[in-house]
Structures are given as C-alpha cells and as structure tokens.
N, C-alpha and C positions, 0 to 999 in steps of 0.2 A: 420720519416714518420708521416705526420699529420693525425689527426682524420678525416675520410671522413664524408660527410653529410648524406650518406645513406650506407646501407650494401651491395649494389650492385654496381659494377663497370661498368660505361657506355661503356667503351671500350671493356670490356668482353662481354657485351650484344651485341655489334655490331659484334664481332668475337667470338662466343661461341665455346667451345670445351667440349669434354666429359671426365670426370674424370674416368680413367680406374679402379680405386680401388672400387668406389661405384656407378659407372654408373650414376652420377648426372651431370646435366648441370652446368657449371661454373657460370651461372647467380645466382645460389643459394649460392655460396661461400661467406662467410662473410669476409670482409677486415677490419682489425683493425689497428689503429695507436697509437702512444705513445704521440703525442703532440696535445693537444686539442686547436687548433688554428682555428679561424673563417677564411673564405675566405678573409675578409678585412685585417686581420693580416698577412695572407700569402702574400697578395699583397704588404704590407709594407716591409715584409722581402725580397721579390724578387726584389723590386725596390730600396731598401736602398743602395745597392752596388753602384748604379749609382749617388747617391748624392755626395759621396766622389770622384767617378771617374770623375765627371764633374768639380770639383774644381781644380784639379791638372794638367790638360792637358796642358794648355798654360804655366803655371809656370814650369812644368817639361821639356817642350821643350826648354824654355829659359835657364834653368839651365844646360841642356845637352850641349847647344851651348857654354855656358860660362866656365863650369868647367870640361867638358869631359863627353861624352855620356856613356862610359862604367861604370863610377862610379854611375851615376844616374840610369842606367838600372840595375846594380847589386844590388844597395841598394833597389830599388823598388821590385825586385824579392825576395830578402831576407825577407823584411818586410812583403810582401804579403804571402809568404810561412809560416812564423811563425803564422800570423793571421789566415790563413786557417786551421792550426792544432788546433786552439782554437774553431772552429765553432761547433763541436759536443758538447763540454762542455758548450758553451754559449747557445746553443739551449735547453739543459736540465735545465739550470738555469732559464732563462726567455726570452721571445721573444724580450723584449727591449734590453737585453744584446747582443743578436744575431744581432739585427739591428745596434747597436753601432759598433760591430766587423765588420759587413759588410760595414759600411760607411768608417771605417778606412782602410779596405781591398781595397775598391775602390780608396781611396786617394793614397794608395801606388802603385796600378796598373795603375793609371792615366798616369804617366810619361813614361810607358814602350814603347808604340808605338812612341811617339814623340822622345824619345831618340834613338830608332832604326832608325828613319828618319835622325836624326842628325848624327848618326854613319855612315849610308850609304853615307851621303854627304861628309864624309871625306875619306872613304875607297874604294868606287867603282869608278874606272876610267871612265871618260866620254864616251870613245869609247866602253865600255862594256854595256852601258845602252840600246843599241839598241836591245839587245836580250830579254829584259824583256817584251815589249808590246805584242808581239805574244803570249808569255806564259800567260800573264794576260788575253788576250782575250779568249784563250783556257780554262783557269780556270773558267772564268765567264760563258762560255757556258756549261762546264761540270757541274758546280754547279747548274745551272738552270735546266738542263735536269734531274738530279738525284733527285732534290727537287720535281719537278712536278711528277716524277715517283712514289714517295712515296705515293702520294694521290690516285694512281690508282692501286697499288699493291694488295690492299684488305687485307685479313687476313693472308697473308704469312709473318710472323714476321721476318723470316730469311732474306728474300729479302728486307724487309723494313729497317732492321738494316744495311745491306750491302749498300743500296742506300744512307742512311744518312752518313755512313762512307766515301763513295766515294765523296759525295757532299762536306763534310768538307775537304777532301783531296785536291779537286780542288780549294778550297778557298785559299790554300797556294800560288798557282800561281796568283790568283786574287789579293790577298793582296800585293804581291810583286810589281805588276804594279801600285797600288794606291800609294804606298810609293815612288816609283821612280818619280812619277809626281811632288812631292814636290821638288825634286832635280832639275828638269828641270825648275821649276818656279823661285826658289831662293835657290841655293845650300847652301849658308851660313846660311839661316834661315829656313832650312827644318824642324827642330824640332818645331819651333814656329808655322809654317804653319800647320803641322800635329796636333799640339795641338788645333789650332783654329777649324779645320774641325772636329776633334774628339769630341770637345766640343758640336758642333751642332749635331753630330751623336749620342750623348748620350741621346738625347731627347726621342727616342723610349724606352729607359729603364724606363722612367716614364709612357709613353703611353701604353706600352706593357701589364702590369697587368690589366689596365682598358679594353683594347681590348679583352684580354682573358676572362674576366668576361662577355663581350658581346656575344662572340661566344659560350659560354657554353650552350646556349639554342638551339644550332644546334646539329644534330646528328653527331656521331664521324667521319664518312667518309667525310661529308661536311666540318667539322672543318679542317681536314688534307689537303683537297684539297684547301680550301681558304687560309690556312696558307702557303701552298707550292707555290701558285700563287703569294701571296704577297712577299714572299722571292725571288721568281724568278724575279719579276718586279724590286725589289731593286737591284738585281744582275745585270740585264741588264742595269739599269741606271748607275751603277758603271762602267761597261764595256765601256759604251758610253763615260762617263766622262774621263776615263783613255785614251781611244783611241783619244779623242779630244785634250787632253793635250799633247799627244805625237806627234800628227800631226801638232800642232801649238805651239811649245815651245816658251817661252818668252826669 
C-alpha cells in the first residue's frame, strides 16, 4: 500500500459511514501506507508491465505457430507466475526493482493470448465456430450494462463489487469472440494476427496512468461514471468489430 497524499480518503468522503465503536465519521480516519511513492512513481509502476507486454506479442504469436502453442503458452504462464511471486519482495527493496520485475512479467505474459489464438486455430473445428459470435455479442452487452451500473449504484459497496464481478465474467464470452475472428481471417496465422492487434491494444497501458491523473480532480462519483462509460464504449466497439468480422469472413 503506497503512502497517500493526505490523511483523508476521497472515496470515503463520497460514501461516509459511521464507526460504531467511537461514533466518528470515517472521513476522520487516517489511512497510512508503507511505501513512500509519489504519484509519478506509482504511474511508472502501473505502466511498466505494458512495456514488456508490448514487446513480445508478435514474437510470441509467431513462435506459437512455429513450435507449438502449448509450449509457448505453458512457458509464459510459468515464467509470469514465478515473477508475480517476487513482486512483494521487489516492492520492499525499491520501486526500480519492482518496475524491472513488472517489465519482465509483461514480457512473459505477452505471448499468452497470441498462443491461445494459435491453439484455437489448430483445435477448434470450423463447423463449431458459428456458436461463438452470439456468445460474444451477449458478453459485450452484459459487460457494458454492468460497467455502467457501477457508476450509478452509489455507496452500496456490495452491489458495486457484484456488478464488477459480473462485468468481468461476461468478458469471458466477449474475449472468445474476438479470438475466433483471427481464425476466420487467417487460420494458420491466428497467433501472429492476435499479436499485432494486441500490440496496438497495449497502448492504453501507457495512456491509462496519465488519464487517471487527469480525472483525479473530479469527484468520486463522476470518476466512476466517466470510467464506466469509457469502458462501455470500448466494449461496444469490440462487439461491433467481432460481429463485422463474423458477418464478412475472408
């Protein structure tokens, strides 16, 4: 937990509750952290993963097509898992060490989705691919609805968590449709195609921390609503792209 810039938590101020033990407003509760990192350093830590993730997308997809997707996928998951275990230790040593671990972690995770696309290109029979587009469309709609709902739930933390869980659950259907589109375009090069598109999709990983810094001047409710609508718009665009590729296969 990083050291906050003030002793009050803005989200608590937006949704105050009463402490039953001493009948104080939670706005007066001090929040302390162990890592004295500035917002700039935190931004570097959050974005560092995507530096490595960007570099290995296309390479990972190509290797999966050449040497077998299961080996690339398994090696990526194994390496990323080991590096993830080192994150708490790296954070305690120095922010620079954590950034290095995050870059390596991203490099190992980069080939995961391209190798999945290459794997599906070999294992899924063509006549079974027709069941995926409807599921992908339903997933995109479900994700959009629950993300927007989070911004209007208010201070009901339980419903907010449930909505986020359901939104992520529907992403499973959505992602399956996007991966299938690579198979319809070029079955033998699905891994490379996925690597190319994922490389472009990694750009928000760099833009995100800057955007978060911009919206911190807004009140909490406005932040969540703006964030939800942005995610919803991206989700709808993905749904449209998947539907178009399925309707007009190459």
